[in-house]
VMD Tcl script that draws the C-alpha trace (Angstrom):
set ca {
  {83.01 144.58 194.22}
  {86.36 142.92 193.05}
  {86.90 139.12 192.86}
  {89.66 137.96 195.27}
  {92.98 136.90 193.45}
  {96.42 135.93 194.80}
  {97.85 136.45 191.38}
  {98.38 139.85 189.96}
  {97.65 140.59 186.33}
  {101.26 141.35 185.64}
  {102.19 137.66 186.70}
  {99.67 135.84 184.66}
  {101.44 135.64 181.32}
  {104.66 134.42 183.00}
  {102.76 131.73 184.97}
  {101.04 130.45 181.67}
  {104.43 129.81 180.31}
  {105.41 127.72 183.21}
  {102.33 125.81 183.07}
  {102.97 124.89 179.34}
  {106.45 123.68 180.10}
  {105.26 121.55 182.84}
  {102.49 120.00 180.58}
  {104.89 119.31 177.90}
  {107.30 117.59 180.34}
  {104.56 115.45 181.47}
  {103.52 114.41 178.15}
  {107.01 113.45 177.20}
  {107.21 111.35 180.34}
  {103.91 109.65 179.60}
  {105.28 108.98 176.01}
  {108.27 107.45 177.31}
  {106.52 105.11 179.69}
  {103.92 103.79 177.23}
  {104.59 100.66 175.18}
  {105.65 101.37 171.53}
  {102.77 99.49 169.68}
  {100.26 101.77 171.48}
  {101.95 104.79 169.94}
  {102.15 104.06 166.35}
  {102.41 101.07 163.66}
  {105.87 100.03 162.49}
  {106.73 101.69 159.14}
  {105.46 99.66 156.11}
  {108.23 97.53 154.59}
  {109.87 98.58 151.32}
  {109.78 96.53 148.10}
  {112.89 94.55 148.97}
  {111.50 93.75 152.35}
  {108.24 92.67 150.58}
  {110.20 90.45 148.14}
  {112.04 88.90 151.13}
  {108.59 88.20 152.77}
  {107.27 86.74 149.66}
  {110.14 84.38 149.46}
  {109.94 83.37 153.11}
  {106.25 82.52 152.48}
  {107.29 80.69 149.31}
  {104.54 82.46 147.33}
  {106.27 81.70 143.86}
  {106.07 77.95 144.59}
  {102.29 77.87 145.28}
  {100.18 76.04 142.72}
  {97.98 79.21 142.18}
  {100.85 81.43 141.17}
  {102.03 78.81 138.63}
  {98.44 78.74 137.28}
  {98.40 82.48 136.87}
  {101.61 82.09 134.83}
  {99.97 79.21 132.81}
  {102.24 76.47 134.03}
  {100.51 73.20 134.78}
  {100.83 72.09 138.29}
  {103.22 69.20 138.36}
  {105.27 70.20 135.52}
  {108.97 70.33 136.31}
  {111.07 72.31 135.73}
  {108.75 75.32 135.79}
  {107.99 76.68 132.31}
  {105.08 78.89 131.22}
  {102.94 77.89 128.40}
  {102.59 81.57 127.46}
  {105.05 82.55 124.77}
  {104.58 86.25 124.50}
  {107.55 88.02 126.30}
  {105.23 90.97 126.94}
  {103.19 88.85 129.26}
  {106.02 88.86 131.84}
  {107.72 91.56 133.86}
  {110.99 89.66 134.36}
  {113.18 88.73 131.35}
  {113.26 85.32 132.65}
  {109.63 85.19 133.84}
  {108.76 82.32 131.43}
  {111.22 79.94 133.24}
  {111.52 81.48 136.63}
  {108.37 81.88 138.67}
  {110.27 83.59 141.59}
  {111.82 86.21 139.30}
  {108.41 87.03 137.79}
  {106.95 87.44 141.30}
  {109.76 89.52 142.52}
  {109.48 91.81 139.55}
  {105.74 92.20 140.02}
  {106.46 93.42 143.74}
  {109.06 95.89 142.54}
  {106.91 97.30 139.78}
  {103.72 97.88 141.51}
  {104.45 97.93 145.33}
  {107.02 100.69 145.45}
  {106.28 104.28 146.50}
  {106.89 105.80 142.93}
  {103.83 105.23 140.46}
  {104.63 102.54 137.96}
  {104.67 103.36 134.34}
  {103.68 99.62 133.42}
  {99.88 99.44 132.87}
  {98.35 97.72 135.82}
  {95.58 96.05 133.86}
  {97.94 93.93 132.03}
  {98.92 92.27 135.44}
  {95.74 92.84 137.44}
  {95.01 89.27 138.42}
  {98.52 88.72 139.46}
  {98.72 91.97 141.32}
  {95.43 91.37 143.06}
  {96.58 87.84 144.39}
  {99.93 89.16 145.56}
  {98.33 91.98 147.39}
  {95.89 89.55 149.12}
  {98.90 87.33 150.20}
  {100.88 90.31 151.61}
  {98.08 92.40 152.88}
  {98.99 91.93 156.47}
  {102.23 93.76 156.06}
  {101.17 96.38 153.37}
  {100.05 99.83 154.70}
  {98.40 101.00 151.51}
  {95.21 100.45 149.70}
  {95.26 98.23 146.54}
  {95.71 100.02 143.15}
  {92.90 100.22 140.84}
  {92.44 99.14 137.32}
  {89.80 101.24 135.75}
  {88.90 98.72 133.11}
  {88.31 96.08 135.64}
  {86.26 98.26 137.85}
  {83.75 98.85 134.93}
  {83.15 95.09 134.80}
  {80.49 93.36 136.63}
  {80.42 89.69 135.65}
  {78.00 87.36 137.37}
  {78.45 83.99 135.57}
  {79.99 82.02 132.79}
  {78.91 79.45 130.33}
  {81.07 77.06 128.33}
  {80.04 76.99 124.67}
  {80.70 73.86 122.44}
  {79.91 74.35 118.63}
  {80.00 70.70 117.42}
  {82.25 69.02 114.93}
  {82.88 70.78 111.68}
  {84.85 68.57 109.35}
  {85.25 71.10 106.62}
  {87.45 73.07 108.85}
  {90.73 71.28 109.94}
  {90.93 73.56 112.95}
  {87.43 72.61 114.13}
  {87.09 68.95 113.02}
  {87.13 67.89 116.80}
  {84.70 70.61 117.72}
  {85.47 73.97 119.49}
  {85.04 75.44 122.99}
  {84.97 78.99 124.22}
  {83.48 80.98 127.12}
  {80.73 83.51 127.38}
  {80.76 86.03 130.50}
  {77.32 87.17 131.50}
  {76.10 90.08 133.69}
  {72.87 90.51 135.61}
  {71.59 93.21 133.38}
  {72.36 91.82 129.91}
  {70.46 89.24 127.69}
  {72.49 86.03 127.11}
  {72.92 86.80 123.36}
  {74.74 90.08 124.40}
  {77.19 88.50 126.59}
  {80.98 88.65 125.80}
  {82.58 85.68 124.28}
  {86.12 84.70 125.26}
  {87.72 82.60 122.52}
  {91.23 81.17 122.38}
  {92.24 80.30 118.58}
  {95.05 80.30 116.21}
  {95.80 83.31 114.06}
  {96.60 81.61 110.72}
  {98.69 82.98 108.05}
  {97.56 80.51 105.27}
  {94.33 79.46 103.79}
  {95.75 76.34 102.21}
  {94.15 73.38 104.13}
  {97.30 71.25 103.84}
  {99.71 74.10 104.92}
  {97.07 75.11 107.61}
  {97.00 71.36 108.97}
  {100.75 70.95 108.96}
  {101.33 74.29 110.80}
  {98.68 73.59 113.24}
  {100.34 70.08 114.07}
  {103.79 71.45 114.60}
  {102.71 74.75 116.58}
  {103.60 77.35 113.81}
  {100.65 79.47 114.45}
  {100.15 82.00 117.42}
  {97.07 81.50 119.40}
  {95.31 84.50 121.02}
  {92.56 85.04 123.58}
  {90.00 87.40 122.02}
  {86.84 88.98 123.34}
  {83.78 89.65 121.12}
  {80.06 89.67 121.43}
  {78.36 86.16 121.72}
  {75.78 86.89 118.96}
  {78.54 87.15 116.44}
  {79.80 83.80 117.40}
  {76.30 82.42 116.98}
  {76.21 83.91 113.46}
  {79.57 82.48 112.71}
  {78.83 78.89 113.89}
  {75.17 78.40 113.76}
  {74.40 80.46 110.66}
  {77.32 80.35 108.40}
  {79.00 77.15 109.46}
  {75.53 75.31 110.25}
  {76.98 73.89 113.53}
  {74.86 73.02 116.43}
  {75.80 74.64 119.71}
  {75.78 73.18 123.08}
  {75.72 75.52 126.08}
  {77.10 74.39 129.53}
  {76.43 76.90 132.39}
  {79.30 76.87 134.74}
  {78.84 76.57 138.55}
  {81.16 79.46 139.24}
  {80.26 82.16 141.80}
  {80.14 85.84 140.90}
  {83.56 86.16 142.74}
  {84.97 83.11 140.83}
  {83.86 84.68 137.62}
  {85.34 88.11 138.33}
  {88.62 86.48 139.30}
  {88.67 84.74 135.91}
  {87.72 88.00 134.16}
  {90.79 89.88 135.63}
  {93.07 87.13 134.28}
  {91.40 87.37 130.89}
  {92.35 91.22 130.89}
  {96.02 89.96 131.41}
  {95.80 87.77 128.20}
  {94.08 89.95 125.73}
  {97.18 90.75 123.78}
  {99.53 87.74 124.61}
  {100.06 84.82 122.52}
  {100.91 81.20 122.99}
  {101.97 78.95 120.16}
  {98.83 76.93 119.03}
  {99.07 73.10 118.52}
  {95.85 71.27 117.00}
  {96.11 68.22 119.14}
  {97.16 69.35 122.53}
  {97.74 73.11 123.36}
  {94.52 74.07 121.52}
  {91.30 76.03 122.23}
  {89.99 73.54 124.83}
  {93.23 73.12 126.86}
  {94.11 76.63 127.09}
  {90.73 77.65 128.33}
  {91.26 75.26 131.22}
  {93.76 77.77 132.77}
  {91.01 80.31 133.10}
  {88.84 78.02 135.05}
  {91.74 77.03 137.30}
  {92.43 80.82 138.10}
  {88.71 81.27 138.70}
  {88.51 78.36 141.21}
  {91.69 77.85 143.12}
  {92.30 74.18 143.85}
  {90.91 72.94 140.44}
  {93.43 70.55 138.64}
  {92.45 70.27 134.86}
  {95.77 71.30 132.82}
  {97.97 68.68 134.40}
  {95.98 65.67 132.94}
  {96.99 66.49 129.43}
  {97.59 63.31 127.42}
  {98.77 62.82 123.72}
  {95.91 64.61 122.29}
  {93.40 67.12 123.88}
  {89.93 66.92 122.36}
  {87.23 69.42 123.20}
  {84.63 66.79 124.40}
  {87.18 65.34 126.76}
  {87.90 68.52 128.56}
  {83.95 69.05 128.80}
  {83.82 65.69 130.57}
  {86.67 66.62 132.84}
  {84.75 69.87 133.84}
  {81.67 67.79 134.54}
  {83.79 65.52 136.69}
  {85.19 68.55 138.63}
  {81.59 69.81 139.37}
  {81.88 72.89 137.03}
  {78.97 71.57 134.82}
  {75.65 70.23 135.75}
  {73.40 70.91 132.87}
  {73.48 71.40 129.14}
  {71.31 73.58 126.62}
  {70.89 72.92 123.02}
  {70.96 75.67 120.34}
  {70.20 74.22 116.84}
  {72.12 75.70 113.78}
  {70.17 77.16 110.99}
  {70.88 74.01 109.03}
  {69.19 71.85 111.63}
  {66.35 74.20 111.67}
  {65.89 74.02 108.02}
  {66.14 70.24 108.05}
  {63.52 70.11 110.62}
  {61.36 72.52 108.81}
  {61.64 70.22 105.71}
  {60.57 67.30 107.75}
  {57.15 68.98 108.67}
  {56.15 69.73 105.07}
  {55.24 67.41 102.12}
  {56.89 67.46 98.78}
  {54.41 69.87 97.27}
  {54.69 72.33 100.39}
  {58.46 72.19 100.06}
  {58.16 73.42 96.46}
  {56.00 76.35 97.61}
  {58.70 77.24 100.08}
  {61.25 77.15 97.33}
  {59.27 79.47 95.31}
  {58.88 81.85 98.13}
  {62.50 81.86 98.85}
  {63.31 82.48 95.32}
  {60.70 85.35 95.05}
  {58.72 83.72 92.26}
  {55.77 83.46 94.88}
  {54.74 86.20 97.22}
  {53.75 85.76 100.78}
  {50.30 87.33 99.79}
  {49.81 84.57 97.31}
  {50.73 81.95 99.93}
  {48.02 83.53 102.25}
  {45.44 83.05 99.65}
  {46.13 79.45 98.93}
  {43.81 76.72 100.38}
  {46.15 75.62 103.00}
  {45.76 75.25 106.93}
  {47.11 78.06 108.98}
  {49.59 75.67 110.51}
  {50.98 74.72 107.04}
  {51.24 78.37 106.07}
  {52.98 79.09 109.48}
  {55.58 76.20 108.96}
  {56.17 77.19 105.36}
  {56.85 80.93 106.19}
  {58.95 79.92 109.17}
  {61.19 77.70 106.88}
  {61.43 80.38 104.23}
  {62.69 82.80 106.93}
  {65.32 80.38 107.96}
  {66.37 79.65 104.27}
  {66.71 83.39 103.58}
  {68.84 83.82 106.70}
  {71.00 81.09 105.52}
  {71.29 82.48 102.05}
  {72.22 85.83 103.41}
  {74.88 84.37 105.86}
  {76.44 82.46 102.87}
  {76.40 85.78 100.68}
  {74.11 84.10 98.23}
  {71.75 87.17 98.71}
  {72.84 90.85 98.89}
  {71.31 92.96 101.64}
  {69.17 94.68 99.11}
  {67.75 91.37 97.88}
  {67.35 90.05 101.38}
  {65.55 92.79 103.07}
  {62.17 92.86 100.93}
  {62.13 89.02 101.18}
  {62.66 88.93 104.82}
  {60.28 91.56 105.67}
  {57.56 90.43 103.53}
  {57.77 86.92 105.04}
  {57.71 88.37 108.51}
  {54.64 90.69 107.73}
  {52.76 87.58 106.31}
  {53.71 85.34 109.41}
  {52.49 87.98 111.83}
  {48.85 87.66 110.43}
  {48.85 83.92 111.41}
  {49.57 84.00 115.00}
  {52.02 82.11 117.19}
  {50.65 78.53 116.61}
  {51.22 75.66 119.16}
  {54.01 75.64 121.44}
  {55.42 72.37 120.03}
  {54.82 73.32 116.44}
  {58.46 74.13 115.82}
  {60.12 71.89 118.35}
  {63.36 70.32 117.23}
  {64.63 67.02 118.71}
  {68.03 67.47 120.04}
  {70.61 65.09 119.01}
  {72.50 63.07 121.72}
  {74.23 65.27 124.17}
  {78.00 65.08 123.30}
  {79.21 64.15 126.77}
  {76.83 61.05 126.75}
  {78.99 59.61 123.89}
  {82.08 57.36 123.97}
  {85.57 58.51 125.12}
  {88.09 59.65 122.58}
  {90.73 56.80 122.49}
  {89.98 53.34 121.30}
  {91.65 49.82 121.51}
  {90.35 47.02 119.42}
  {90.87 43.26 119.55}
  {90.06 41.34 116.52}
  {89.96 37.78 115.27}
  {89.50 36.91 111.68}
  {90.14 35.00 108.51}
  {91.95 36.24 105.44}
  {92.02 34.04 102.37}
  {91.57 30.86 104.45}
  {94.22 31.78 106.94}
  {93.24 32.90 110.54}
  {94.70 35.99 112.20}
  {94.44 38.22 115.35}
  {94.85 41.89 115.40}
  {95.30 44.64 117.89}
  {94.43 48.12 116.92}
  {95.01 51.41 119.05}
  {93.40 54.49 117.96}
  {94.20 57.78 120.11}
  {91.40 59.56 118.55}
  {88.51 59.73 117.69}
  {85.51 57.99 115.97}
  {84.48 56.14 113.03}
  {81.34 55.97 110.55}
  {79.85 53.11 112.40}
  {79.64 54.64 115.85}
  {75.81 55.48 116.88}
  {76.69 58.29 119.20}
  {76.04 60.87 116.40}
  {73.00 61.83 114.50}
  {71.83 59.26 111.97}
  {71.53 61.67 109.08}
  {75.20 62.39 108.66}
  {78.44 60.39 108.36}
  {81.42 61.44 110.59}
  {84.88 59.66 110.82}
  {88.03 60.93 112.30}
  {90.96 58.62 113.00}
  {94.33 59.98 114.07}
  {97.52 57.92 114.43}
  {95.64 54.56 114.20}
  {98.25 51.72 114.55}
  {97.03 48.23 113.62}
  {99.27 44.98 114.15}
  {98.30 41.61 112.85}
  {99.50 38.16 113.87}
  {99.18 35.58 110.83}
  {98.72 32.03 112.46}
  {99.59 30.32 109.21}
  {103.04 32.17 108.91}
  {103.53 32.86 112.75}
  {104.35 36.27 111.84}
  {103.51 39.68 113.55}
  {103.33 42.53 110.89}
  {102.21 46.17 111.09}
  {99.06 45.98 109.05}
  {98.32 49.83 108.98}
  {99.57 53.02 110.47}
  {97.10 55.79 109.73}
  {98.31 59.27 110.05}
  {94.90 60.82 109.44}
  {91.65 59.52 108.05}
  {88.54 61.77 107.75}
  {85.14 61.06 106.24}
  {82.53 63.83 106.14}
  {79.23 62.77 104.62}
  {76.91 65.82 104.69}
  {73.37 65.18 102.98}
  {72.18 67.67 100.53}
  {68.53 68.97 100.68}
  {66.67 71.45 98.42}
  {68.18 74.43 100.09}
  {71.52 73.32 101.59}
  {73.89 71.49 99.12}
  {77.20 70.75 100.86}
  {79.99 68.66 99.35}
  {80.89 65.45 101.05}
  {84.58 64.47 101.14}
  {87.33 62.05 102.51}
  {91.04 62.32 103.13}
  {93.42 59.74 104.03}
  {97.24 59.48 104.66}
  {99.12 56.55 105.98}
  {100.70 53.21 105.59}
  {98.81 49.92 104.85}
  {99.08 46.44 103.56}
  {97.65 46.39 99.97}
  {97.03 43.66 97.30}
  {99.34 43.84 94.36}
  {98.45 42.40 90.98}
  {100.15 39.12 91.88}
  {97.76 38.75 94.72}
  {100.53 39.39 97.47}
  {99.97 41.85 100.36}
  {102.69 44.34 100.31}
  {103.19 47.58 102.34}
  {102.10 50.80 100.67}
  {102.25 54.46 101.57}
  {98.85 56.00 100.43}
  {97.47 59.42 100.05}
  {93.88 59.61 98.75}
  {91.13 62.25 98.71}
  {87.55 62.26 97.34}
  {84.85 64.86 97.16}
  {81.17 64.16 96.05}
  {77.65 64.20 97.21}
  {75.45 62.43 99.85}
  {71.72 62.31 100.29}
  {69.32 61.00 102.93}
  {67.21 58.05 101.58}
  {65.33 58.20 104.87}
  {65.89 59.64 108.29}
  {68.11 56.54 109.20}
  {69.98 56.10 105.98}
  {72.59 57.99 103.93}
  {73.69 57.34 100.36}
  {77.06 58.77 99.12}
  {78.91 58.77 95.88}
  {82.41 60.22 95.84}
  {84.97 60.40 92.91}
  {88.42 60.07 94.23}
  {92.21 59.96 93.41}
  {94.98 58.13 95.11}
  {98.79 58.25 95.13}
  {100.28 54.99 96.14}
  {104.04 54.14 96.78}
  {104.94 50.41 97.21}
  {107.78 48.08 96.27}
  {105.10 45.86 95.20}
  {104.20 48.04 92.23}
  {106.07 47.69 88.96}
  {107.10 51.35 88.84}
  {107.31 51.66 92.69}
  {104.38 54.04 92.58}
  {101.15 54.56 91.01}
  {98.36 57.47 90.71}
  {94.96 57.01 89.51}
  {91.25 57.97 89.60}
  {88.59 56.02 91.51}
  {85.12 55.95 92.72}
  {83.78 55.24 96.26}
  {80.10 54.63 97.03}
  {77.94 53.29 99.86}
  {74.95 53.33 102.12}
  {75.00 53.96 105.76}
  {72.05 52.94 107.71}
  {70.77 52.39 111.25}
  {68.28 49.74 111.79}
  {68.00 50.66 115.53}
  {69.53 53.27 117.88}
  {72.34 51.21 119.01}
  {73.01 49.45 115.54}
  {74.59 50.86 112.55}
  {75.60 49.15 109.18}
  {77.61 50.22 106.29}
  {77.48 48.65 102.69}
  {80.19 50.19 100.61}
  {82.40 49.57 97.53}
  {85.24 51.43 95.75}
  {87.30 50.96 92.57}
  {90.56 52.55 91.84}
  {92.68 52.51 88.56}
  {96.60 52.34 89.11}
  {98.59 53.87 86.54}
  {101.20 53.27 84.98}
  {100.87 49.69 86.20}
  {97.43 49.56 84.19}
  {95.78 47.49 87.02}
  {92.42 48.04 88.63}
  {91.73 47.44 92.36}
  {88.34 46.92 93.74}
  {86.83 46.24 97.21}
  {83.41 45.68 98.45}
  {82.51 45.52 102.19}
  {79.81 44.93 104.61}
  {80.62 46.28 108.14}
  {78.30 46.50 111.21}
  {78.71 47.82 114.75}
  {76.63 47.18 117.84}
  {76.69 49.41 120.82}
  {76.83 47.45 124.03}
  {77.22 50.42 126.24}
  {78.83 53.87 126.24}
  {82.56 52.66 125.79}
  {82.07 49.06 124.47}
  {81.21 48.06 120.87}
  {80.99 44.92 118.95}
  {82.06 44.92 115.12}
  {81.52 42.60 112.34}
  {83.19 43.03 108.86}
  {83.01 40.93 105.72}
  {84.94 42.25 102.55}
  {86.28 41.20 99.17}
  {89.32 42.74 97.52}
  {90.32 42.12 93.87}
  {93.26 43.23 91.90}
  {92.92 42.13 88.22}
  {92.49 38.33 88.30}
  {93.40 37.84 92.00}
  {91.06 38.34 94.97}
  {90.52 37.35 98.50}
  {87.81 37.35 101.14}
  {88.26 38.62 104.68}
  {86.04 38.07 107.59}
  {86.51 39.49 111.07}
  {84.89 39.99 114.54}
  {86.07 42.90 116.79}
  {85.65 44.19 120.28}
  {86.15 47.92 120.71}
  {87.00 49.49 123.90}
  {86.90 53.33 124.27}
  {88.94 55.05 127.12}
}
mol new
graphics top color blue
foreach p $ca { graphics top sphere $p radius 0.5 }
foreach p [lrange $ca 0 end-1] q [lrange $ca 1 end] { graphics top cylinder $p $q radius 0.2 }
display resetview
């Protein structure tokens, strides 16, 4: 039986073609009637259109774009603090933020692949992509190096003051970047520092002041920085975990990738390690405003306080240096036990012989722990070769293992005052006094930083750093206002010696001051003096120092207009109470070829009222040959 059909087999192909034409016509009619957005998106704009859109949105004028280019918000006209031309894509990128933005769009947002490495501009590219994402019809480009990084948090590191290195006399700051799967010691340290071309300290200081060194951001393991600062330089370290989120930390890391090979000229007193690190934090957290507050000087501790104020820092951790550990270890042993530790470190006594001695296990543990630190210090200072160090170190550890862990507080070290609790950097002082029977008033301004009598630092050492101190005196008898002193730089570093660590103490002074002549008159003089010697702790609260010195003096009050001669400086610095410090000092200098001798003795004391206010009393006697005069003064010091 056949199925009924009105179409013959021969007509079916012809009819199928008709149906296809009718269907095509219907679809064309439907397409014509539908609104355009339902059919397809508009074609993506080309790079010139993106440049135009970026300008319409004023992206190059935004504070964040300026931050990415290292230009402080509010600085006009725009100028980047990065000096390396390779950091920019546009020839005028250092001084033209819009040209740099346009060059970046033309380089990375075109259809043709760019020959410029993306990772060198990854933070800037990422931000621009985010701002233009609504008009870009393409996924973001990938920086393979950035994709391998998984940062989770960051910490600000502050190795404390190191007066034996001009670059670190105010301290130093750098960052560490942590991940979830690494121990803190294995974190990467991000450091900005000068790359010096001279080891001469005078040349080093001068070039650092005028910005002749190039500063680079460098990345290296944190444990190496601990060895550098804590073991070799004997500098305590303070760690400040930052409140950055993982996303903020990643944003900062992308910017660090851009900076690895770019330089900025390094200036010791403003564009230094601490100031330049603030750009990284501003990139991490948009809206932060740290870099625009730069004054005459930028001191690390001031930038840490600024970060606290901005909510970036809420806690602090103390990491004692090997020098602090050795000093603490010495304080736990008596004189005889210290002698045993010295014999162990020298190898004249073996750990096995110590274990056989009639000593408590606690004393044996403390002795071996001290010797371990001493030998690590000697190795860091290259006083022991690796072949000498290894058997001493392993023998000590083997003996120590037999004695158990001991009490948890057996090796506790009392942390010094946390640095941000101390006074601010600048100081203004108002003084009233009497010199040789005549009354006077003085006003002194010191932009930075501290003096020997401040109680904010450890009692065991002496630290003084004064920079550009200006002192004006009004003599009531003569009704005259004179410049009493203008100090360019005054440094005193008193580092106590102990049986294992024997540092040199030293001073340096350069500036103008009124000095007594051999006629008894006070004349202006330009002085340059330096001293080096030794200091010892008499007690935990007192420090005695003895420093041979030399001085070059130039003054119209001298017979020959100038003099040079040897001298000796000595004194005792002591702290009767936590907020009270005293200094009894004396110095004598021979002036040649004048053949005159100047001597001075002084008693000075400082009482801390609160964090930024001090009261000071000074009594001194100065003699040159047969002429002499007493001076007594009372001062109020205000830090700000």
